[in-house]
Every structure is written in C-alpha cells, then in structure tokens.
BAFI-3210 file (N, C-alpha, C; in Angstrom, 3 decimals, decimal comma, padded with zeros to 6 digits):
// residues 274
n [1|2|3|4|5|6|7|8|9|10|11|12|13|14|15|16|17|18|19|20|21|22|23|24|25|26|27|28|29|30|31|32|33|34|35|36|37|38|39|40|41|42|43|44|45|46|47|48|49|50|51|52|53|54|55|56|57|58|59|60|61|62|63|64|65|66|67|68|69|70|71|72|73|74|75|76|77|78|79|80|81|82|83|84|85|86|87|88|89|90|91|92|93|94|95|96|97|98|99|100|101|102|103|104|105|106|107|108|109|110|111|112|113|114|115|116|117|118|119|120|121|122|123|124|125|126|127|128|129|130|131|132|133|134|135|136|137|138|139|140|141|142|143|144|145|146|147|148|149|150|151|152|153|154|155|156|157|158|159|160|161|162|163|164|165|166|167|168|169|170|171|172|173|174|175|176|177|178|179|180|181|182|183|184|185|186|187|188|189|190|191|192|193|194|195|196|197|198|199|200|201|202|203|204|205|206|207|208|209|210|211|212|213|214|215|216|217|218|219|220|221|222|223|224|225|226|227|228|229|230|231|232|233|234|235|236|237|238|239|240|241|242|243|244|245|246|247|248|249|250|251|252|253|254|255|256|257|258|259|260|261|262|263|264|265|266|267|268|269|270|271|272|273|274]
n.u [-007,212|-006,790|-004,796|-004,567|-006,097|-009,051|-010,865|-013,492|-013,899|-015,612|-014,760|-012,658|-010,146|-007,604|-005,911|-002,919|-001,128|001,499|003,651|003,180|002,531|003,107|002,957|004,209|004,323|004,395|006,034|007,875|008,993|010,334|012,708|014,104|016,459|017,050|017,225|015,768|013,184|012,018|011,150|012,351|012,312|009,808|007,101|006,235|003,291|001,552|-001,159|-002,244|-001,294|-002,553|-005,206|-007,296|-008,096|-010,334|-012,467|-012,331|-013,325|-011,724|-010,656|-009,063|-006,323|-004,444|-001,567|-001,227|000,867|004,414|006,954|009,161|008,254|007,213|007,903|005,680|005,983|007,630|008,380|006,791|008,449|010,921|012,431|014,931|014,525|015,680|018,029|021,533|021,757|021,769|019,624|016,880|015,572|012,784|011,817|013,163|016,545|018,293|018,371|017,725|020,002|021,826|021,912|021,582|018,492|017,698|018,678|021,774|021,744|018,984|017,615|014,951|014,212|013,928|011,499|010,045|009,892|008,257|005,931|005,302|004,763|002,409|000,728|000,801|001,624|000,175|-002,675|-002,906|-002,218|-004,090|-006,442|-005,789|-005,507|-008,096|-009,663|-008,744|-009,547|-012,293|-012,769|-012,013|-013,949|-016,240|-015,851|-014,473|-011,878|-008,998|-007,114|-004,199|-002,646|000,298|001,536|004,341|007,016|010,236|013,370|015,262|017,947|019,652|022,248|022,727|021,009|020,921|022,830|023,637|021,034|017,662|015,271|012,248|009,671|009,139|008,215|007,125|006,859|007,686|009,329|007,455|006,118|004,073|002,154|000,702|002,320|000,748|-000,660|001,343|002,626|000,723|000,589|003,209|003,200|001,631|003,214|005,456|004,639|005,035|007,537|009,329|009,708|011,267|011,044|010,891|010,723|010,648|013,208|015,583|013,728|011,676|009,349|008,042|007,560|004,741|003,775|004,946|003,974|001,162|000,489|-000,838|-001,193|-002,170|-004,297|-005,961|-005,451|-003,809|-000,848|000,880|003,674|004,501|007,230|007,932|009,954|010,713|011,516|010,021|007,690|007,931|009,907|012,937|014,365|014,235|011,758|010,380|008,601|005,556|005,090|002,856|002,380|004,204|003,420|000,799|001,168|002,466|000,514|-001,531|-000,579|-000,405|-003,100|-004,084|-002,661|-003,794|-006,431|-006,080|-005,400|-007,881|-009,569|-008,386|-008,821|-011,642|-012,046|-011,126|-012,706|-015,636|-018,150|-020,814|-020,704|-019,883|-020,648|-023,038|-022,315|-019,590]
n.v [-019,926|-020,563|-018,803|-018,169|-018,255|-016,946|-015,668|-013,818|-011,476|-010,071|-007,856|-004,882|-005,896|-007,523|-010,500|-011,383|-013,898|-014,321|-016,038|-018,697|-020,651|-023,670|-024,745|-025,455|-024,829|-027,522|-027,153|-025,298|-026,500|-028,610|-027,551|-027,003|-027,376|-030,256|-029,551|-027,179|-027,980|-028,924|-026,715|-025,157|-022,620|-021,830|-020,242|-021,990|-023,808|-021,732|-021,476|-023,307|-022,248|-019,791|-020,495|-019,663|-017,193|-016,703|-017,046|-014,746|-012,933|-012,037|-011,349|-013,475|-013,852|-015,904|-017,173|-019,700|-020,615|-021,201|-019,025|-019,238|-019,266|-016,688|-013,830|-012,549|-010,559|-008,630|-005,803|-005,447|-004,546|-005,332|-003,807|-003,262|-004,459|-004,216|-001,959|-002,087|-004,528|-008,168|-009,423|-011,397|-012,128|-010,886|-013,053|-015,563|-016,807|-018,186|-020,149|-019,458|-020,425|-019,934|-021,792|-022,922|-022,400|-023,137|-025,359|-025,286|-022,742|-022,581|-020,481|-018,099|-015,797|-012,238|-011,913|-014,144|-013,623|-011,343|-012,527|-014,265|-012,411|-011,325|-013,565|-014,695|-012,839|-010,422|-011,076|-011,674|-009,262|-007,550|-008,527|-008,098|-005,285|-004,536|-005,573|-004,172|-001,609|-002,023|-002,611|-000,174|001,504|000,430|000,439|002,726|002,522|000,451|-002,407|-004,083|-007,156|-008,659|-011,762|-013,732|-016,211|-017,517|-019,277|-019,412|-019,003|-017,574|-016,899|-015,493|-013,315|-012,182|-011,772|-014,178|-015,332|-014,946|-012,757|-013,961|-012,872|-010,575|-007,551|-005,421|-002,107|-000,482|001,373|002,987|004,166|002,742|002,180|003,574|004,617|004,227|001,980|000,016|-000,006|-001,155|-003,681|-004,603|-004,825|-007,083|-009,042|-009,040|-010,069|-012,658|-014,207|-016,097|-015,664|-013,618|-010,267|-007,730|-004,454|-003,191|-004,186|-006,212|-007,036|-004,924|-004,789|-005,790|-005,367|-005,441|-004,460|-001,897|-000,768|-000,811|000,233|003,121|005,300|007,983|007,888|006,241|003,551|000,938|-000,974|-003,847|-006,012|-009,295|-011,168|-014,321|-016,379|-019,605|-021,627|-021,448|-022,888|-025,137|-027,757|-026,758|-027,996|-030,275|-032,850|-030,428|-030,414|-029,771|-028,714|-029,475|-028,874|-026,812|-025,028|-024,453|-022,874|-020,626|-019,861|-018,996|-016,553|-015,225|-015,151|-013,338|-011,166|-010,741|-010,309|-007,923|-006,255|-006,310|-005,154|-002,605|-001,710|-001,604|000,395|002,544|002,706|003,914|004,456|003,567|001,243|-000,850|-004,004|-004,772|-006,894|-007,138]
n.w [-040,162|-036,766|-034,530|-031,943|-028,661|-027,300|-024,627|-023,571|-020,844|-017,931|-016,636|-016,348|-017,024|-018,887|-019,557|-021,028|-022,693|-024,343|-024,929|-024,396|-026,205|-028,131|-030,632|-033,905|-037,294|-039,677|-041,982|-041,135|-038,871|-040,076|-040,887|-038,646|-035,912|-033,805|-031,118|-031,045|-031,707|-029,417|-028,162|-025,891|-024,708|-024,039|-022,280|-019,934|-018,889|-018,098|-018,545|-016,722|-014,326|-014,156|-014,047|-012,499|-013,412|-015,092|-013,334|-011,889|-013,556|-015,584|-018,873|-021,297|-023,397|-025,352|-026,941|-029,456|-031,038|-031,104|-029,760|-031,326|-033,905|-034,404|-032,474|-030,362|-028,554|-029,515|-031,576|-034,747|-036,715|-035,989|-034,214|-031,758|-028,471|-025,828|-025,507|-025,904|-024,722|-024,939|-027,362|-028,542|-031,820|-033,838|-035,338|-033,943|-034,129|-032,599|-029,576|-026,057|-024,956|-026,854|-028,887|-032,259|-033,947|-036,436|-039,093|-040,959|-043,386|-043,462|-042,345|-041,808|-044,400|-045,170|-046,512|-045,675|-042,947|-042,966|-043,931|-041,832|-039,830|-040,838|-040,802|-038,174|-036,151|-036,524|-036,279|-033,498|-032,272|-033,380|-032,213|-029,510|-029,414|-030,218|-028,127|-025,877|-026,596|-026,611|-023,908|-022,764|-023,899|-022,757|-019,954|-019,323|-018,609|-019,120|-018,321|-018,889|-018,420|-018,915|-019,043|-018,193|-018,106|-017,136|-017,192|-014,170|-014,273|-016,748|-018,353|-020,702|-020,694|-018,125|-015,103|-012,593|-010,362|-011,165|-009,655|-008,027|-008,636|-011,149|-011,793|-014,334|-015,569|-017,553|-016,350|-015,061|-017,162|-018,364|-016,488|-013,511|-010,414|-008,140|-008,752|-009,360|-006,904|-005,168|-006,315|-005,943|-003,185|-002,847|-004,154|-002,561|-000,212|000,724|002,504|001,489|-001,167|-003,673|-004,960|-007,500|-008,903|-012,131|-012,860|-014,393|-016,276|-017,666|-018,970|-022,056|-025,629|-025,811|-023,322|-023,319|-025,676|-025,534|-023,041|-021,891|-019,798|-019,637|-021,322|-020,019|-020,323|-019,091|-018,470|-017,350|-016,850|-015,836|-015,122|-014,320|-012,336|-013,359|-011,686|-009,416|-009,719|-011,354|-012,955|-014,312|-016,261|-019,092|-018,792|-018,297|-016,062|-014,410|-011,117|-008,875|-006,051|-005,393|-007,357|-006,588|-004,342|-005,405|-007,230|-005,579|-004,687|-007,108|-007,731|-005,858|-006,761|-009,350|-008,557|-007,215|-009,355|-010,680|-008,737|-008,524|-011,118|-011,222|-009,329|-010,702|-012,853|-014,625|-012,422|-012,823|-014,273|-012,746|-011,451|-008,869|-007,300|-007,548]
ca.u [-006,448|-006,730|-003,428|-004,648|-007,364|-009,549|-012,080|-013,789|-014,243|-016,608|-014,108|-011,792|-008,793|-007,299|-004,682|-002,270|-000,063|002,004|004,751|002,829|002,237|004,156|002,744|005,098|003,863|005,300|007,012|008,920|009,647|011,199|014,000|014,659|017,334|016,356|017,154|014,717|011,862|011,458|010,750|012,714|012,145|008,374|006,622|005,509|002,231|000,879|-002,606|-002,563|-000,952|-003,542|-006,518|-008,280|-008,364|-011,706|-013,402|-012,250|-013,920|-010,663|-010,536|-007,790|-005,831|-003,252|-001,043|-001,096|002,113|005,641|007,693|010,143|007,624|007,356|007,822|004,585|006,375|008,581|007,791|006,712|009,548|012,173|013,165|015,551|013,734|016,554|019,231|022,770|021,721|021,563|018,210|016,477|014,939|011,351|011,779|014,442|017,425|019,008|017,673|018,296|021,337|022,575|021,926|020,854|017,132|017,562|019,830|022,559|021,125|017,522|017,057|013,932|014,674|013,072|010,165|009,363|009,595|007,074|004,779|004,957|004,127|001,041|-000,055|000,779|001,794|-000,873|-003,974|-002,860|-002,205|-005,375|-007,382|-005,374|-005,854|-009,550|-010,237|-008,436|-010,433|-013,638|-012,798|-011,975|-015,255|-017,271|-015,617|-013,755|-010,492|-008,591|-005,862|-003,595|-001,645|001,061|002,126|005,496|007,892|011,555|014,277|015,829|019,338|019,865|023,394|022,659|020,200|021,138|023,798|023,142|019,676|016,604|014,252|011,091|008,641|009,750|007,135|007,600|005,924|008,471|009,770|006,333|005,496|002,912|001,189|001,061|002,956|-000,229|-001,006|002,508|002,887|-000,191|000,977|004,447|002,839|001,176|004,326|006,444|003,972|005,534|008,966|010,172|009,874|011,844|010,286|011,543|009,978|011,428|014,588|016,057|012,572|010,878|008,186|008,414|006,860|003,308|003,584|005,345|003,167|-000,254|000,295|-000,962|-001,953|-002,862|-005,536|-006,639|-005,121|-002,645|-000,271|001,978|004,201|005,106|008,136|007,995|011,009|010,070|011,894|009,023|006,499|008,156|011,288|013,438|015,015|013,297|010,618|009,709|007,470|004,785|005,125|001,569|002,395|004,885|002,597|-000,369|001,580|002,697|-000,754|-002,328|-000,077|-000,820|-004,533|-004,233|-002,117|-004,796|-007,578|-005,716|-005,569|-009,311|-010,091|-007,888|-009,498|-013,012|-011,981|-010,791|-013,692|-016,813|-018,856|-022,095|-020,484|-019,461|-021,760|-023,241|-021,683|-018,151]
ca.v [-020,670|-019,935|-018,706|-017,823|-018,520|-015,753|-015,804|-012,493|-011,384|-009,064|-006,802|-004,083|-006,470|-008,536|-011,266|-011,791|-014,905|-014,402|-016,981|-020,013|-021,585|-024,634|-025,237|-025,008|-025,391|-028,590|-026,686|-024,602|-027,494|-029,462|-026,872|-026,692|-028,327|-031,073|-028,780|-026,166|-028,594|-029,123|-025,351|-025,025|-021,264|-021,586|-019,840|-023,235|-024,079|-020,544|-021,723|-023,938|-021,367|-018,716|-021,086|-018,932|-015,857|-016,591|-016,913|-013,365|-012,089|-011,502|-011,874|-014,177|-013,992|-016,754|-017,623|-021,136|-020,931|-020,940|-017,791|-019,494|-018,924|-015,234|-013,370|-011,581|-009,489|-007,780|-004,953|-006,123|-004,093|-005,884|-002,861|-003,868|-004,221|-003,711|-001,402|-002,369|-005,876|-009,236|-009,548|-012,337|-011,417|-011,046|-014,489|-015,940|-017,739|-018,957|-020,336|-018,684|-020,983|-019,599|-022,906|-022,548|-022,886|-023,684|-026,004|-024,376|-022,286|-022,686|-019,343|-017,360|-014,543|-011,097|-012,152|-015,095|-012,929|-010,505|-013,415|-014,741|-011,289|-011,217|-014,751|-015,048|-011,685|-009,409|-011,442|-011,562|-007,853|-006,956|-008,910|-007,417|-003,878|-004,398|-005,849|-003,047|-000,509|-002,367|-002,434|001,261|002,067|-000,105|000,732|003,979|002,180|-000,901|-002,831|-005,239|-007,903|-009,505|-012,773|-014,442|-016,922|-017,770|-019,974|-018,503|-018,742|-017,448|-015,978|-014,647|-012,122|-011,569|-012,450|-014,780|-015,874|-013,954|-012,726|-014,810|-012,054|-009,425|-006,711|-004,386|-001,054|000,431|002,422|003,856|004,740|001,969|002,080|004,533|004,083|003,792|000,610|-000,860|-000,113|-002,156|-004,994|-005,016|-005,243|-008,468|-009,913|-009,041|-010,481|-013,965|-014,071|-017,063|-015,239|-012,294|-009,492|-006,491|-003,622|-002,615|-004,639|-006,635|-007,101|-003,718|-004,864|-005,926|-004,537|-005,376|-003,538|-000,539|-000,253|-000,650|000,975|004,567|005,758|009,247|007,550|005,285|002,182|000,640|-002,278|-004,341|-007,333|-010,058|-012,243|-015,215|-017,389|-020,907|-022,496|-021,343|-023,731|-026,239|-028,147|-025,927|-028,857|-031,204|-032,472|-029,211|-030,925|-028,897|-029,201|-028,995|-028,286|-025,519|-024,163|-024,009|-021,774|-019,457|-019,467|-018,251|-015,175|-014,665|-014,870|-012,063|-010,159|-010,445|-009,721|-006,524|-005,579|-006,164|-004,177|-001,288|-001,339|-001,179|001,667|003,601|002,669|004,731|003,693|002,974|-000,022|-001,900|-004,795|-004,626|-008,020|-007,159]
ca.w [-039,155|-035,449|-034,020|-030,522|-027,974|-026,621|-023,817|-023,014|-019,438|-017,611|-015,858|-017,232|-017,066|-019,902|-019,358|-022,271|-022,542|-025,715|-025,135|-023,872|-027,283|-028,507|-031,998|-034,982|-038,567|-040,144|-042,957|-040,386|-038,016|-040,895|-041,078|-037,336|-035,232|-032,810|-029,869|-031,154|-031,822|-028,069|-027,752|-024,477|-024,189|-023,841|-020,947|-019,682|-017,914|-017,583|-018,536|-015,444|-013,219|-014,112|-014,299|-011,696|-013,959|-015,603|-012,207|-011,431|-014,578|-016,437|-020,215|-021,504|-024,766|-025,262|-028,229|-029,670|-031,721|-030,363|-029,991|-032,377|-035,188|-034,365|-031,090|-030,249|-027,634|-030,224|-032,595|-036,049|-037,584|-035,476|-033,381|-030,580|-027,271|-024,764|-026,121|-025,194|-024,154|-025,907|-027,681|-029,583|-032,918|-034,079|-035,633|-033,331|-034,837|-031,587|-028,314|-024,948|-024,715|-028,074|-029,833|-033,481|-034,082|-037,789|-039,701|-041,804|-044,620|-043,402|-041,615|-042,566|-044,995|-044,868|-047,058|-044,802|-041,697|-043,204|-044,054|-040,490|-039,143|-041,347|-040,470|-036,762|-035,254|-036,681|-035,686|-032,042|-031,885|-033,746|-031,157|-028,291|-029,553|-030,260|-026,815|-024,994|-026,986|-026,168|-022,456|-022,491|-024,255|-021,858|-018,548|-019,120|-018,288|-019,483|-017,682|-019,549|-017,659|-019,818|-018,158|-018,749|-017,176|-017,717|-016,279|-013,170|-014,650|-018,200|-018,425|-021,897|-020,454|-016,808|-014,253|-011,367|-010,278|-011,331|-008,587|-008,322|-009,283|-011,814|-012,282|-015,244|-015,961|-018,395|-015,420|-014,753|-018,360|-018,802|-015,391|-012,456|-009,212|-007,143|-009,113|-009,187|-005,472|-004,610|-006,835|-005,279|-001,825|-002,942|-004,514|-001,475|001,030|001,172|002,787|000,782|-002,560|-003,909|-005,948|-007,907|-009,836|-013,223|-012,815|-015,712|-017,172|-017,436|-019,847|-023,457|-026,606|-025,516|-022,205|-023,687|-026,779|-025,197|-021,805|-022,105|-018,628|-019,880|-022,031|-019,148|-020,700|-018,262|-018,778|-016,519|-017,205|-014,758|-015,519|-013,169|-012,392|-013,481|-010,572|-008,350|-009,908|-012,296|-013,208|-015,398|-017,237|-019,731|-019,647|-017,826|-015,288|-013,524|-009,736|-008,367|-004,713|-005,490|-008,194|-005,824|-003,462|-006,249|-007,835|-004,594|-004,721|-008,391|-007,677|-005,140|-007,677|-010,364|-007,866|-006,950|-010,637|-010,935|-007,784|-008,922|-012,356|-010,892|-008,609|-011,653|-013,926|-014,413|-011,394|-013,214|-014,953|-011,827|-010,926|-007,427|-006,609|-007,786]
c.u [-006,417|-005,286|-003,394|-005,994|-007,783|-010,838|-012,374|-014,127|-015,331|-016,082|-013,235|-010,389|-008,697|-005,955|-004,164|-001,155|000,531|003,035|004,452|002,581|003,410|004,014|003,762|004,585|004,864|006,372|008,138|009,701|010,624|012,579|014,712|015,605|016,519|016,212|016,001|013,323|011,222|011,037|011,072|012,443|010,678|008,110|005,663|004,410|001,483|-000,639|-003,042|-002,371|-001,987|-004,953|-007,634|-008,788|-009,804|-012,701|-013,376|-012,828|-012,933|-010,718|-009,154|-007,505|-004,514|-002,851|-000,979|000,260|003,330|006,248|008,772|009,575|007,685|007,141|006,793|004,921|007,523|007,820|007,808|007,798|010,913|013,006|013,690|014,778|014,554|017,864|020,455|022,824|021,574|020,060|017,990|015,619|013,420|011,040|013,113|015,223|018,273|018,149|018,309|019,703|022,261|022,757|021,143|019,460|016,935|018,843|020,523|021,819|019,609|016,867|015,973|014,516|013,650|011,648|009,372|009,002|008,345|005,811|004,346|004,296|002,659|000,167|-000,230|000,820|000,588|-002,217|-004,003|-002,966|-003,484|-006,428|-007,071|-005,790|-007,368|-010,176|-009,952|-009,325|-011,857|-013,779|-012,827|-013,341|-016,333|-017,117|-014,955|-012,303|-010,236|-007,256|-005,390|-002,538|-000,975|001,884|003,208|006,162|009,184|012,394|014,970|017,298|019,439|021,002|023,371|021,980|020,457|022,125|023,096|021,729|018,655|015,708|013,023|010,006|009,282|008,642|007,699|006,511|006,618|008,885|008,689|005,618|004,222|001,836|001,639|001,608|001,941|-000,820|000,175|002,849|002,001|000,197|002,255|004,175|002,378|002,361|005,359|005,881|004,483|007,050|009,846|010,432|010,485|011,062|011,017|010,656|010,931|012,917|015,053|014,913|011,608|009,560|008,640|007,598|005,386|003,038|003,855|004,427|001,737|-000,493|000,312|-001,790|-002,723|-004,187|-006,348|-006,554|-003,791|-002,146|000,870|002,402|004,735|005,919|008,381|009,120|010,376|010,410|010,872|007,877|006,719|009,624|011,776|014,184|013,985|013,012|009,786|008,429|006,859|004,794|003,903|001,623|003,057|004,028|001,395|-000,028|001,801|001,378|-001,625|-001,880|-000,514|-002,311|-004,801|-003,713|-003,170|-006,042|-007,317|-005,830|-007,044|-009,911|-009,663|-008,606|-010,923|-013,008|-011,680|-011,713|-014,802|-017,778|-020,125|-021,934|-020,193|-020,654|-021,844|-022,543|-020,185|-017,391]
c.v [-019,894|-019,948|-018,370|-018,277|-017,261|-016,070|-014,444|-012,565|-010,353|-008,041|-005,986|-004,649|-007,552|-009,172|-011,726|-012,781|-015,144|-015,487|-018,389|-021,053|-022,487|-025,137|-024,632|-025,622|-026,415|-028,094|-025,881|-025,604|-028,355|-028,855|-026,614|-027,773|-029,135|-030,323|-027,796|-026,779|-028,862|-027,804|-025,064|-023,651|-020,851|-021,082|-020,940|-023,101|-022,845|-020,685|-022,356|-022,976|-020,257|-019,238|-020,359|-017,668|-015,691|-016,402|-015,511|-012,397|-011,481|-012,142|-012,466|-014,296|-014,760|-017,255|-019,140|-021,518|-020,480|-019,577|-017,984|-019,211|-017,422|-014,811|-012,252|-010,422|-008,654|-006,933|-005,671|-005,664|-004,537|-004,928|-003,543|-003,480|-003,598|-003,248|-001,687|-003,738|-006,897|-009,412|-010,681|-011,588|-011,634|-012,491|-015,059|-016,950|-018,564|-019,075|-019,450|-019,177|-020,759|-020,797|-022,497|-023,169|-023,569|-024,395|-025,017|-024,043|-022,280|-021,534|-018,662|-016,072|-013,442|-011,310|-013,108|-014,450|-012,070|-011,363|-013,942|-013,634|-011,201|-012,369|-014,965|-013,838|-010,760|-009,834|-011,300|-010,102|-007,129|-007,283|-008,181|-005,952|-003,671|-004,609|-004,717|-001,842|-000,766|-002,195|-000,962|001,900|001,644|000,392|002,082|003,773|000,759|-001,195|-004,113|-005,852|-008,875|-010,478|-013,575|-015,287|-017,265|-018,536|-018,977|-018,197|-018,731|-016,440|-015,061|-013,312|-011,439|-012,417|-013,065|-015,311|-014,749|-013,932|-013,526|-014,054|-010,788|-008,604|-005,593|-003,405|-000,044|001,656|003,475|004,419|004,005|001,824|003,001|003,856|003,623|002,431|-000,320|-001,032|-001,157|-003,558|-005,496|-005,432|-006,696|-009,404|-010,040|-009,612|-011,807|-013,907|-014,975|-016,671|-013,842|-011,593|-008,195|-005,768|-003,008|-002,907|-004,998|-006,657|-005,966|-003,737|-004,895|-005,019|-004,368|-004,372|-002,098|000,067|000,066|000,144|002,480|005,155|007,056|009,023|006,503|003,851|001,861|-000,771|-002,600|-005,705|-007,998|-011,192|-013,090|-016,215|-018,778|-021,847|-022,460|-022,333|-024,950|-026,626|-027,370|-026,716|-029,799|-032,389|-031,316|-029,546|-029,841|-029,502|-028,669|-028,319|-026,913|-024,537|-023,634|-022,831|-020,491|-018,931|-018,680|-016,793|-014,496|-014,345|-013,563|-010,904|-009,745|-009,828|-008,254|-005,697|-005,297|-005,105|-002,761|-000,808|-000,869|000,181|002,839|003,596|003,668|003,916|003,007|001,604|-001,174|-002,671|-004,677|-005,724|-008,042|-006,651]
c.w [-037,847|-034,941|-032,538|-029,980|-027,229|-025,877|-023,203|-021,534|-019,210|-016,613|-016,815|-017,440|-018,138|-019,582|-020,719|-021,955|-023,924|-025,979|-024,609|-024,940|-027,632|-029,941|-032,964|-036,279|-039,096|-041,103|-042,305|-039,539|-038,809|-041,088|-039,753|-036,837|-034,222|-031,493|-029,902|-031,159|-030,464|-027,423|-026,278|-023,882|-024,073|-022,424|-020,476|-018,633|-017,404|-017,615|-017,221|-014,292|-013,046|-014,378|-013,551|-012,383|-014,435|-014,474|-011,607|-012,458|-015,542|-017,818|-020,436|-023,000|-024,703|-026,639|-028,283|-030,247|-030,916|-030,713|-031,056|-033,765|-035,392|-032,921|-030,999|-029,329|-028,198|-031,230|-033,943|-037,009|-037,076|-034,649|-032,123|-029,329|-026,149|-025,386|-025,254|-024,560|-025,278|-026,126|-028,679|-030,604|-032,943|-034,458|-035,158|-034,158|-033,877|-030,335|-027,246|-024,600|-025,908|-029,011|-031,082|-033,514|-035,440|-038,220|-040,630|-043,096|-044,616|-042,642|-042,444|-043,143|-044,706|-045,354|-046,163|-043,468|-041,855|-043,303|-042,690|-039,672|-039,550|-040,849|-038,981|-035,825|-035,310|-036,087|-034,157|-031,620|-032,299|-032,697|-029,856|-028,321|-029,514|-028,884|-025,834|-025,324|-026,527|-024,657|-022,088|-022,789|-023,257|-020,428|-018,277|-018,761|-018,773|-018,826|-018,340|-018,641|-018,609|-018,983|-018,875|-017,663|-017,906|-016,701|-015,349|-013,422|-016,181|-018,392|-019,634|-021,598|-019,115|-016,016|-013,044|-011,484|-010,351|-010,095|-009,008|-009,095|-009,839|-012,477|-013,149|-015,616|-016,875|-017,587|-015,194|-015,957|-018,770|-017,729|-014,258|-011,204|-008,179|-007,500|-008,863|-007,708|-004,813|-005,065|-006,172|-003,838|-001,820|-003,192|-003,396|-000,181|001,574|001,316|001,925|-000,661|-002,620|-005,013|-006,247|-008,917|-010,848|-013,080|-014,220|-016,734|-016,857|-018,205|-021,286|-024,359|-026,236|-024,406|-022,624|-024,749|-026,348|-023,920|-022,054|-020,969|-018,858|-020,606|-021,275|-019,673|-020,030|-018,565|-017,822|-017,039|-015,949|-015,358|-014,282|-013,351|-012,373|-012,338|-009,446|-008,510|-010,811|-012,311|-014,425|-016,470|-017,856|-018,829|-019,091|-017,041|-014,400|-012,129|-008,997|-006,995|-004,729|-006,283|-007,441|-004,929|-004,260|-006,813|-006,856|-004,531|-006,008|-008,404|-006,931|-005,993|-008,703|-009,732|-007,542|-008,224|-010,920|-010,025|-008,164|-010,180|-012,080|-010,196|-009,531|-012,872|-013,633|-013,566|-011,855|-013,872|-013,976|-011,278|-009,413|-006,656|-006,742|-006,591]
res [x|x|x|x|x|x|x|x|x|x|x|x|x|x|x|x|x|x|x|x|x|x|x|x|x|x|x|x|x|x|x|x|x|x|x|x|x|x|x|x|x|x|x|x|x|x|x|x|x|x|x|x|x|x|x|x|x|x|x|x|x|x|x|x|x|x|x|x|x|x|x|x|x|x|x|x|x|x|x|x|x|x|x|x|x|x|x|x|x|x|x|x|x|x|x|x|x|x|x|x|x|x|x|x|x|x|x|x|x|x|x|x|x|x|x|x|x|x|x|x|x|x|x|x|x|x|x|x|x|x|x|x|x|x|x|x|x|x|x|x|x|x|x|x|x|x|x|x|x|x|x|x|x|x|x|x|x|x|x|x|x|x|x|x|x|x|x|x|x|x|x|x|x|x|x|x|x|x|x|x|x|x|x|x|x|x|x|x|x|x|x|x|x|x|x|x|x|x|x|x|x|x|x|x|x|x|x|x|x|x|x|x|x|x|x|x|x|x|x|x|x|x|x|x|x|x|x|x|x|x|x|x|x|x|x|x|x|x|x|x|x|x|x|x|x|x|x|x|x|x|x|x|x|x|x|x|x|x|x|x|x|x|x|x|x|x|x|x|x|x|x|x|x|x]
***
C-alpha cells in the first residue's frame, strides 16, 4: 500500500509535506466523530501552493494519509515535541479545537498505535532518510524543507494571531544562521506579510531529527498562516489570487534554498545551467 507520493529532483533540496494528506482507512474512519472525519487540521492545498517546486529541480515527498492516522512530525515513541506546552499525540485523540477525534471507547490502544507507526509512519521516514542520504552522497550536502500550514488563530497552541511566515531552525540547531538569514530576507521582503524566526514554531520532529549541519544535512521548517492563501473555515476554499501572491514569495524562498545548497555542494556536481 502506498502511503506517500515521491518525486525525485535533481538538486540537493528535498521538500517534505507530512501533513497534507486527507486519506483515512475505512476501519479507522468508522470509529471517528463527524467533526474529525472532515480532517479540519490538514495543511490544506500545499501541493497547489508549491506546484512550482518540481520546476526548480526540488524533490518532493508528500503524505497521502491524514495526520489523524499518525502524525509524521512526531517521534515514533511519542516523545513530547514542545515541553511545557499543549501537544497533540503521535496518534491524535483531539482536534486543534479540543474536539474528540474518536467516539467514546474507540481510542487507539498502544498496540494499534505501534501498528500505525509500522504501516504509515515508518515508510515515510525510511524514504525521507534514504533520500537525504542519497542527496548527501551525490552532492556533498542535503537540504530538507519541511512545509506546513495552520490556521492563524489556534488558542490551544498560541495567543493572538500567528505571524504569516514562521521559519523554524530549532533555534539554529538544524540549519546555520547564514542560511536562515537569507531565507528571512525573502520572507520579510513584502510589507503586507509578517515573518518570524524560531518563534512559536521552531521546527517539529522532522526538522530537529534530520537537521545535522555538522554533517552537511540542513533542515528548515516553514509554518504558513492559512489566512494568507485560503479560507480557514469549511470548506477550506483555496483563494487563487491571494495564493498566487504568497506562492511567488515561496518560490523565491525555495529558489534561495536551492541556490544556497548549490553554493555549499561539491562544485563538480552543479550543472552548468543551474
């Protein structure tokens, strides 16, 4: 069973979209509440928003199944991501609005959680790990971009309105400042949008686990406020005009990642036309 989509690229950059999937196996959906079946906490429309990525030579790995099945941006052992803050679980039991995901008595037990890790979590991470290793072997460097989006108001996780662009580098542990600085210059270039580095969203498990600058494997996460490109209420409509403006910034963001990666790759690998 395919649990993700993967398209290889020809640059040292890999784009990961772990929370864009909406599929739920029928046997799991049958135990869910009606509120949960609409998967409101999806990172909606990121495939459309980053449609340009392939033309930049970026590899793309995207999950097909919902984060409600298993959260690919959490450790497989369920370790808390943000200490001292409200966290959703490896197999979430409540929505971002604290609504129950399962009907009474239908929560997954430990055995089921382990089975979901084996079926859905592990294949994604095995592919992610293998591709980063392949990029490192081919280019001498690998850059992982973990793309996310979230509603601009989620009191459970943060007060007030979230900045539009939230760049995370695990406070510099997953990527160097000379990369994050260039990326922040891009995100801050448009006056109408706000941007922050290592604010509320410093990078999840994927960014923290795979970002190893000392080994020339770098990782950044971008949490994008959904209000910038879509309706945040059902049916979560994509707004093409707003999205086009945001996508143009994101394209420059990804192009900057690619340029930085080539500049830090072993020169003999860079195509003459890149």
